N, C-alpha and C positions, 0 to 999 in steps of 0.2 A: 283199725289202727291199733297196733300192739300196745302203744303207750296208754291209751284210754282203757283198754281191757285190763292191763296190769294194775293201773291206779285204781280202777273200779273194784277189782278183786281185793286189793289190799284194803281199801276203804270199807268194803263189805265185811271183812274180817274184823276191822276196828269197830264198826257199828255193832256187830254181833257181840263183841266183848263188852260193850257199853262203857268203855273207858275213854276218858278224855286224853288229849295230848299231854296235859299237865300230870294226870295220874300215871300215864305211861312213863313220862320223864322221871317222876319221883321213884317209880318202881325200878327203873333201869339205871338211874343215876346219870342219865344223859340230859343235856339241855333241852327244854321243851321245843325250842325252835328247830333244833336238829332232828328231834323225833318227828315233828311235823314234816320237815323237808324230806326225810328218808321215806316216810309213809306216802308221800306224794311223788316219789321218784325225782326229786329236785336236787338231791345231794347223794354222794357216794356213801354207801353203807360199808363201814370198816368191818373186818372180821371180828374185832373185839366187840363192837357194838352189836353184831349179828347174834352173838351169844346172849346178850342182854335182852334182845327182842323176844325171848321166850316168854316174857311177861305178857305178850299178846297171844293168848291161846288160840290154836287152830290156824296159825300162819303156816301155809305149806312151804316146804323147803324150796320148791321151784321159784316161788315169789321172793324168798330171801336171796336166792342166787341172782335173780334179776335185779334186785336192789343193790347188789354188790358190783354191778356193772356201772361204768361211768354214765351219768345222765346224758341223754341224747336230746338234741334240739328237735322240736317239732313245729310244724306250721299249721296254724288254724286261721283260715280266712275270716272267721267271725270275730277274732280279736283285733283290737285297735292296733295299728302299726305305728312304729316310731316315725314321727313327722320329719325327723332329720334325714331320713333315707330319701325322701322325695324332693329335697331341696337342691 
């Protein structure tokens, strides 16, 4: 699944940098929640914010381009589903 591979690759770069979301937020000037969301592919990375992500050393350009695409929904059968759907 592309989503898991992409997020895993981004998280591996983050772990290698040994920086927390709060540290990255402070270095980039972005809110820490937004930093966490873009690094988990849950929010759209703006071109302005993409320039600021250079605070994360070793982040490949192809991953940055993937984070600039709108987030896609994914289905994981292991996650709890919304009970309202089954009513």
